[in-house]
Structures are given as C-alpha cells and as structure tokens.
C-alpha positions in Angstrom: -17.8 22.5 19.1 -20.9 24.3 20.1 -23.3 25.6 17.5 -23.1 29.0 19.1 -19.6 29.7 18.0 -19.1 30.8 14.4 -17.0 28.3 12.4 -14.1 30.7 12.3 -14.1 31.4 16.1 -14.4 27.9 16.8 -11.4 26.8 14.5 -9.3 29.8 16.1 -10.3 28.6 19.5 -9.5 24.9 18.9 -6.1 25.7 17.0 -4.8 28.0 19.5 -5.8 26.2 22.7 -4.3 23.0 21.1 -1.2 24.7 20.2 -0.6 26.7 23.3 -1.3 23.8 25.7 1.0 21.3 23.8 3.9 23.9 23.5 3.6 26.7 25.8 6.0 29.6 25.3 6.4 30.8 28.7 6.2 27.5 30.8 9.0 27.9 33.1 9.8 28.9 36.7 11.7 32.3 36.5 15.2 32.2 38.1 14.7 35.8 39.3 11.3 37.0 40.4 9.7 39.4 42.8 6.2 37.9 43.0 4.6 34.5 43.0 1.3 32.8 43.5 -0.4 29.6 43.0 -3.7 29.1 41.8 -5.8 26.1 42.3 -9.1 24.8 40.7 -10.4 22.1 43.0 -13.3 21.4 40.8 -11.4 19.9 38.3 -7.7 19.8 39.7 -6.0 22.4 37.8 -3.1 24.1 39.3 -0.9 26.9 38.0 1.9 28.6 39.7 2.9 32.1 38.4 6.2 34.1 38.9 6.4 37.8 38.0 9.8 39.8 37.4 9.1 43.7 37.4 11.2 46.4 36.3 10.4 50.0 36.9 6.9 49.2 38.2 6.1 47.3 35.0 5.8 43.4 34.3 9.1 42.5 32.5 8.8 38.9 32.5 6.1 36.1 33.4 6.9 32.4 33.8 4.3 29.7 34.8 4.1 26.0 35.7 0.8 24.4 35.3 -1.0 21.1 35.4 -4.4 20.5 34.2 -6.6 20.8 31.2 -5.4 22.1 27.8 -7.6 25.2 28.5 -5.9 26.1 31.6 -2.3 25.8 30.0 -3.1 27.7 27.1 -4.9 30.4 29.0 -1.7 30.5 31.4 0.4 30.9 28.3 -1.5 33.7 26.7 -1.8 35.6 29.9 2.0 35.4 30.3 2.5 37.1 26.9 -0.4 39.5 27.3 0.5 40.9 30.6 4.2 41.8 29.8 4.9 45.8 30.0 1.8 46.2 31.9 1.7 47.8 35.6 -0.3 46.1 38.5 -3.3 48.3 37.8 -3.4 47.6 34.1 -2.9 44.0 34.5 -5.6 43.6 37.1 -8.0 45.6 34.6 -7.0 43.1 31.8 -7.7 40.4 34.0 -11.2 41.6 34.7 -11.7 42.1 31.0 -10.4 38.6 30.1 -12.9 37.2 32.7 -15.8 38.8 31.1 -14.5 37.9 27.5 -14.6 34.1 28.6 -18.0 34.3 30.3 -19.7 36.1 27.5 -17.7 35.5 24.4 -17.8 39.5 23.9 -15.2 42.1 24.6 -13.7 45.3 22.7 -10.2 46.5 22.5 -6.8 45.8 21.0 -5.4 44.5 24.1 -8.1 41.5 23.8 -7.2 40.7 20.2 -4.5 38.2 21.0 -6.8 36.7 23.6 -9.8 36.5 21.4 -9.5 32.6 21.2 -10.4 32.4 24.8 -13.7 33.7 23.9 -14.7 30.3 22.8 -14.6 29.1 26.4 -18.0 31.0 26.9 -19.8 27.9 25.2 -18.5 25.7 27.9 -19.4 27.4 31.1 -17.9 24.8 33.3 -14.4 25.7 31.8 -14.5 29.6 32.6 -12.7 28.7 35.7 -10.0 26.7 34.0 -9.4 29.9 31.6 -9.3 32.4 34.5 -7.2 30.7 36.8 -3.7 31.8 35.6 -5.2 35.5 35.7 -6.2 35.1 39.2 -2.9 33.7 40.2 -1.1 36.8 38.5 -3.4 39.2 40.1 -2.8 37.5 43.4 1.0 37.6 42.9 0.9 41.4 42.1 -1.3 41.9 45.0 1.1 40.1 47.4 -0.9 37.0 48.1 0.6 33.8 47.6 -2.4 31.6 46.9 -5.7 31.8 45.0 -8.7 29.5 44.3 -11.1 29.5 41.4 -13.9 28.9 44.0 
C-alpha cells in the first residue's frame, strides 16, 4: 500500500475492496428494470452492466454484473448500495463527488461516508477509471444511454 495513505484508511480500503469484490451484495441482473447501461474500460478490460428499477422517480433497486478487477467490482457493489432512494439528479451529483473522491482522496458529506474506502484509489491513479466505471454506467442508464466508456 502507498505511503500516502494513513494506515487506518489503507486497512479499510483493502478490507472493503477485497470483501466487496469477493462477495458483492448487489451482483445480479434485475428481473424488472426500466434502465440499463454497459460500461467498458478498454484500458484494462473491465466491463459492468447496470440495471436500475425506479419507483416514483427514485431509484428503488440496482443490480449489476461485472467482470474485471477487484476495484471495479467492489466499486459497483458500493455504488448499487449508495444510490438507492436517490433521484437521477442526486445520483448524478453523487457520481461526480465519488469521481472527485477517488481522484483526490478527499470529500465531505455523510453520503460519502459509506464510500470512503474508495478514497484509497487516489494512491493508484491508473485505477481511478476502474473505480468510476459503474458510476458512469449508472448515470448513462439514468440518462437513457445504453453504453459508456471510461475513455
């Protein structure tokens, strides 16, 4: 782990990324959905499909299927949990804040607390795209686009 990460953050990052990548809680295609998009990261081969079911204008459920590195799978699982009950605008704003978090390692707000383990990605700039791929797919799905890329 990089010296720029505190020991506590490094430990949280490693534990959460490994746990969520090995046993994701939201890794399944939804039977009923009203939005779907695929995200590709051609730099490393990561791919994620995100399905969204909305009720009354808010995200009621998110499922995903991912293949790729531990970071992309764990980030997709954390995204699926964090975006529940948000409307499209709030989900898009959170996606932007998460992108800043993984690029800089910093960010404020209670909505980022459960996503804090992703802050460790900033120590590995080549992995930022892995951590934001599912968020890009989510915003694409909510915008009615079916595909997005990390490029």
